[in-house]
N, C-alpha and C positions, 0 to 999 in steps of 0.2 A: 094639955101641954104648957109647958111655962113661956113666959113671954121671952126670955133670952133664944129658947129652943125655935120659937116661932120666928124671931128675928134672923137666926142663922139659917131654917129653910128659907127665910124670904132671901136672902144674900144667896143662897145658891140658884133659885128660881130666878133671881134677877141676872146672875151669870149667863144660865141656860139662855134666858130669853133675849140676852144681848147675842149670843151665838147664832140664835135662832135668826133674828131681825138682820143681822149682816149675811147670814146665808140667803139663798132666795125662797119666797115666798111660796111657790109655785110647787105643789107638790108632785106632779109631772117631771117637773126638772129635777128632781131628786136623783141618786142612785138609786134603781130599783132592789138590789142587794141589802141595803138600809131600810125600807121601808116595805111594813105588812100592815095588815088588818091589825088592829090593836088587842084583838084575843090572841092570836097568833105569837105578838112580841111579848106579851104578860107570862103568857104561858112559858115562851122559851126561856125568859128572864129567870121563871120562878124553877124549872126544872133545869135547865141547865148550870145555874149559878148558884140557886138558891136564893134569889133575888126579891125583895118585896118593896112595896112602894113606901118611900120615907117622906117624902112631899109633894104636895104638885099645887098649880097655881096657873092662871090664864094668860097666855103671851098675847103676841101681835096677832090681830086679825082670829079672835077668837080661838086660838090654837093651845091646848092643853100642855103646858110643862110641866113633865112628873119627874123626880129622882126615883132610882131604885138602887138597895144596896142589902148588901148581905152580911150581917155582922159575924157569920161565921167565915167567912170566906175572905171579904174585906173586898170584894168586888163592887163597882157603881157602875149605873148607868143614865145617861139623861138622855130622855124622849120626849117628842113633839109630836102631840097628836092633832090632826086636822079635824076641823069640822066634818068632813067626811068619813072620818072612821080609819084613816090612814094613820098609823105608827110611824115615826123616822127615828132613827138612834143619831144622836147629835153628838154624844161624848161619853167615851166609858175609861175605866180606870181600875185600879187597884187600891189598897190601904184606905178604905172608908171609916172613918170615925165619926161619931157623934158627938157635937159640941155642946158645950153649955158655959160661953164666955160673957164676962159681963159686960155689956155696955160703958163704953166712957163715959165721964160723967160731964153734963150739957157744960158747953163753952170750953170744952178740952178739944181741942185740935187730934188728939192721938189717934 
């Protein structure tokens, strides 16, 4: 994976972590419709939307943040999996694109 692609994935993971941190960290407080065992969620994303994991990282409280997407349909989903294996959907949408943008030069605020 190129450095730029890693930076873009890190940005997506940071955004997901920010969403997760601002929401409750108690899995029991999550809406039960948006959470299920990880295997069931991954199967549903693959079978229902053709989405596969594009990136992942470690969030607050050892939660795993993952971005799933489909190049074919353009759909994407961000999930958070707690250490006990419960996976919750935190965001989803359409028009997913993989980008490879150059980082600004050091010292450039742009």
